[in-house]
N, C-alpha and C positions, 0 to 999 in steps of 0.2 A: 652366179656364174652362168653366162648363156650357152644354150645345148650346142653340141659339136656339130656341125651340119654333117650331112652322110658322106659327101666327097670329100671333107678332112678327115673323118674317120678312115676311110680306103687309103689317104694318102699317109697317113700315120702307119696304118699295117705295111705298108710297103717299103718303108725307109729303111735305106742301109743301116750297118750296125751303128757306123761313126755318126750318123744323124741321128739317130734315134737315141743313142746316148748323150748327144748335145741338147736334145728336147727333154731328158729326164732329168740332168744335171740342170738346166734351167728352172725346170718345174721344182726341183730338189731346194734349190736355193729360194725360190719364192717362198717354198712352205717353211724353211726355216726362219726366214726374213717375218713371216706371219705370227707364227708360234713363240719365238723366242724373243723376250725375256717372260711373256705372260703364261706360257704353260708351265709351270712349276715342276711337272713329272721329267719333261725334257731340257728344261733350262739346268735343273740340276746334273744330269746325267751327259750333257753336252757343252757344261762348263769349262772354256778353255779351247773349245773347238776353233780354228780359224777359218773366218769367214769373210766371202763365201768360197766355197769348194771349188776349184779350179780343174777338177778331173773325178770323176766318178768313181775311180779308184780310192779316193779318200774315203768314200763310205765305207770301206772295211776297217778302217780306224776308229768307228763308231761303236759303242757298246750295243748287244743285242738287247732287245725286248721281249720279256717271257709273260707267258699269262700270269704267271703266279704275282710278278712285278704288277700288272694292271689291277690284279685282284688286290693285292697290299695285306696290311695286316687289319683291314676293316671289317666290320662285322656284316653280315649276310643283308642285302637289301641296299648297300651303298652302291654309289657310281662308280664306273672304272677311275682308275687314279690319273688317264692320261687326259684328262679332259682341259681342254684350253680356256674355256671361259666360264664364267659362274653359271650355274644351273639356269637363272631366268633368260639366257641366251639361246635354250636348247627347245625343240617343238615336238621330238620324236625320242620315244624310250624302247628300247629292244634289249633282249639279254640273250647271253649265251644258254645251251639247251641242257647245262647241268649234267650230261652224259659223262662227262671226265672230270668231276670235283664242283666246287661251289659254282652257280651260276654267277654270270658277271653281268651287270647292268650297264649298258652303253647307251648314251646320249647322241644326237644329231641336230646340228641346227639346220635351218630352213634351207642355207646354201649349202650342206652337208648333204641333205636328203636329193637337192638336184643334183649333185655329182652322182650319188646313186645311182638316179636315173638315168643320167647319161651313160654311165657305165652300161648298164642295161641295154641301150641301145645297139651297142655292139652284139651283145648276144642276141637279141632279134635278127640283127643284120645278118647273123651267120645261119639263122633258122627262116630267112627271107620271110619275116612276118611284116606284113602289111596290114594298112587302115581297114583293108578287107575281112580280116580276119577277125574271129571272135575266140578269145583267150580266155579259157577259165581255170580257176585256181583252186585245186583239187586238195586242200589243205585246211588246216584248222588256223584262224587268224587270231591266236594268241600273241604274246610278248616274244617268242622265238620268230627269228627277222623272215624265216621261210620265204614267202614269196611276195612279201608286202611290197617290196621295193619294184617285183617284176609287175605287178599290178598297175601301180601307178606309172610306170615307166609304159605299160600296155595304153594305159590311158591317154598319154602324153603323144604316143604313135598314133592316136586315132584310131586304137582298135575298140572293139567291144569288149570290155572286161568285166569276167562275171565270177564273184565271190563263192568258191563251195564251202566256206566255213557254216560249223553248226548243223553238220549234214551226216547222216550215215552214209556207208558206200552206194547201197542200192539209191538212196536219193540224189546223192552225186550222178550216178549214170542215168538216171533219169534227167537229170538237168542238162547233161552232155547233149542228151537227143533232143530235148526240147528246143534249147536253145541253139542246137546245130553246131556245136563248138567245133575248129577247128584246131585249134593247139591248146593242149593241157599240160600244165605245169604242177610237177608233183616228185615224190621221190619214186628211186628205180623200183624199191619194194612196194610200193603202193600202186606203182603202173601194173606190177604182176599182180595183186593183190585184186584191184579194180578187173581186170581180165578173169581171174579166178571165180570171183562173186558174179561176173557177167554171165559166164558159163552155166553156174549154178542156177541163175534165172532165165535161162535161154535167150539171153541177150548175146548177140554178135557182133563186138566192138568193133570188128573189121568193116563191118556195115554203118556205122557213125561216120559222121562227117571228120573226124580226128584224121588230120594229115600230118602233125606232128607232135610228139611227146617232148619237152623239156624238163628234162630230170636233174635233180639237184639233193643237197642233203645228205650224202653220201656215196662213195664210188659204186658205180653200176654202169653208169651211162657209157663209160668206156671200157669196161668189160666185155669182150666182142661175144661171149656166150648169154650174159645178160643182155646185153644191147640186142642180140638176134633173137632170144627168147621173147621180148618185147616187141619188137616188129612184127615176128612172125605172129603174135597173138592180135595186135592192132592192124596190122597191115599200115602200117605207118612210119615215119620217120623217127630216131632220136636224135637229139642234141643234147650232150651232155654239159652242164656247168657246173661251178666249183665257186664256193664264197665263203666268207665267216663275218659273223656279226661283228667283232673285232678290228677285221680288216676291211672288208668290202666285197663288191661281185669281180672278184680277180680272173676268172678262167671261163673259155667256152669253148665248144667242141670245134673241130676242123671239118671239112665237108668230105674229108676221106676216111673219116671215122678211126683215125689213129690216133687219137688221144684230145687233149686240152690245149689250146693257146695261151698263154699269160698275156692278159691285156696290158703290154707294156707301155701304152701310152700313159695310164695313169698308174702303175704299179712297177717297182723296180722289184726284179726278182733276182737272187741269189742261189746257190746251191750247195750246200756242203755235203762232202763226201760221207758217207756213212763208215766206209773204210779208213779213211785216214784223217777226217775233219776239217781236211784244207779245200779249196774251192774243185768243185765237181768236175771232170770232164765230159765229152760227149759221149750220153747213153749211160753215164754213171749212176747208179742207185746214191741219192741225196736226199737231204730234207730241203726243203722249200722255205726260203727266207723273204719275207714280203715287206717293202714300203710304201704304202698309200702316197699318192703325191697332190690330191684333191680334197683330203678331209681333214679340215683346218681346225675343226670344233673338236676331233677324237683322233688325232695323228697315231700311226704306229710306226716307228722307223728301227728297221731292221727285225722285224719280228719273226721270233721261231715258230712256224706255224706246225710243227710235228709232222707235216705231210710226206710222207715218202714218193719221190718222183724220178723220172731217168730223163734229163732235158736232151733236145736234140735240136742244135741250131742251123745244121745242115739237112734241112728235110725237103727242100724244093718247091715250096708252095709260094703262091703270090702273095698271101698274107707271112711276112717275114719274121712275126712274133715267135719267140721261143715255142719249142711245142714239147709238151709233155707225153712221152710216149706211154700209151695207157692209162691217161688220166692219173688221177691220185692212186697209189698203187695200194696205200695202206697208213698206219701210224707208227712212229718211231716205239710207241709204247705198246704196240700190238703185234711187233715182230717177236715171233717165236724162234729159237734154235734147238731143234728136235734131233736128236744124235748126232748134232754137228751141220745139221741144214737148217739155212736159215727159210722161215717157212713164213708168209703174210696170208692173212683169212681172203682178201682178195683173190689171191692164186688159188685158195681153195675152192671158192666159190666159182671161178672159172671153170673149175673142173664140175662140179655138183651141177651148175647149170647146163653141163652139156647132156645131161640126164633129164629129157622131156617128162619122166616119170616120178621123177623127184620133184613134189610141190613145195616143201618147205624143208627148212634145216638149221640146227645150231650146233656150233663149235663151242667145246668147253676145255678149255686149257689149265693144266693143273701140274703139280710138281710131282715128281715120285724119285724118291732117292737123289734129290736135290738136281734133278732134270726136268727138263720141259716135255711134257706128255699132251698128245691132243685126242681126243673123243670128239666123233661127230654123230649127231642125231637125226635122222632124215625121216620125212614122210615121203613113203615111195610106193607108187602103186602096183608095184611088182613085188613088193615085199621081199628086195633080192639084195642086201647089204654087201654080198659078198663082190658082185662086180663092179660096185662103187669103190669099194676098199682095194681091188686091184686096179683099177685107172687111177687112184691115187698113188699107189704103190709105182706103177708104170711111169707117172707123169711129176712126182716130187720125190721119187727114190727112198721112198719111207712106208713104211707100214704103220697103218692108222686105224684105229678102233673105230668101225661104223656100224650103229644098231638103229635098227627101223623103231619107230615110234606109231602110234595110232593115227591115222588120217585125221586134220583137224585139231590134233593136239597142241602143236607147236603156236608159239605167238604170232600173229600178225600185224604188219605196221602201216600207219599213217604216216607218220614221220620218220625219221632217222631209223633205220632197221639196228635192231641191238640182238644181233646173233652171233655175236663171238661174246661170251662168257671167261672172262678171265680171273680163276680162282688160283692163280700160281702164288698170290700174295698172303692166301689163307692157309695153303700147306704148309 
C-alpha cells in the first residue's frame, strides 16, 4: 500500500462525522473482502454476516474479539490465532509484553508493516517531526513491539534514526548528547529515570538538544502531573502515544495536551459504558474497543482492549478525530473499589507526581475481609508520608496507608512501569 501523503492525512483528520463514517465503512468492507474466507479465525466468527455492510451501525452486530481468543488453547510460543496467511507470508515477529498473562506472538506481512509505518506518520505529524530531526529510541530492541515501528517510520520520514538498544542509561544519555538528538522515544517511566540518573551524574538534560519526548507503553504522557514533571526536567515538549502489538499504533496526543486522539482513518473506535455495558456517551467512563482497517495479515475486529477512557467528540479542535480526555485512564482489571469509591492507578499517580520530592512509588492492592485495600510505598526526600496521605484523602475521598521506604530501593523501569502490584487474588 502506498504511503498516505501529508495533505491527505490532514484532510482525513478534518472530515465531518458522516464523511468519516463512509471512509471507515469502505475500508471495513475492503478488509472483510480480503480476509474472508481465508482467515479461518474470522471466517468462523463472521459466518452468515451479510456483506457488504451498508452502515457502520452493523458493526455492533459482529462478535467481540478478546485476547484470550487470540491466544486460543495453543502452547506457549505459537502465533496469534487470527493470522490470515500461512506463516511463509510474514516477515516480522513481535510479542506482547506478557505483563497480563501469557505473551502473544504476533506476525506482520511486509504490507502490514508498511501500514504500521504509515500510521506512525500521523504521530510524527502531531509532534512536528521533520527530516531535520534526530530521533533516538531509548528502549531495548527485543521482541516487544516497543518503538520498532517508530524507528522505521522515522527512517521513512527522512530523519536520522538512532537505536538505543543494548545500552545502560548513562550510555544512552551520552549518545543523546553526542548525536544531538532532538526527539526521544521512550516510556514515561524511563523519561523520568533518565532525568534522575542524569542529575546524579551532573548532566543537565535541559541543556541537551532534545525538544520533544514521544512517550508510550504505559499511561503517563497524558497525566498532567507526570507530563509536567517530565517537561520541567527536560525543558521539552511531551507527546503521548498509545498502541498495542495485537492492534497497531492507534492513538496520538493532541496539541492542547488534553489527551489522545484515536487515529480514526485507520481504526474504528467503539466505547462501552463501564456502568451500563452499552454505548458510552460524551465523557463517560468506558472501555475502548478497536477495529484496525489496514492490517490484512493480522486483523482484529471489535477488539476489547481493556483500556478505560472518556471519549469526547465535541472538543472543538481542527482534528475532528475523537479525543480521549486524559488519555488511557487505566485498565478494566486494575480498577479498585475501595470503600465504595472507584480508584484507578492513574488517578493515584497524578496525585503522587504532584509532589516533586517523591522520586518513586509502588501501589499494592490487597483484600481485607473481602474488601479492596490499598497500600502505597514512596521514596520521599522529605520522609513525610502523612502529607501525601492527606492529599490522597482530600482528592480521592479515601484514607490510604502511605509508607516511606529508603531512597533508591524501589524498582526503576526502562519499559512498562510495573508500579501497581495486585495481590487481591492471593488474599
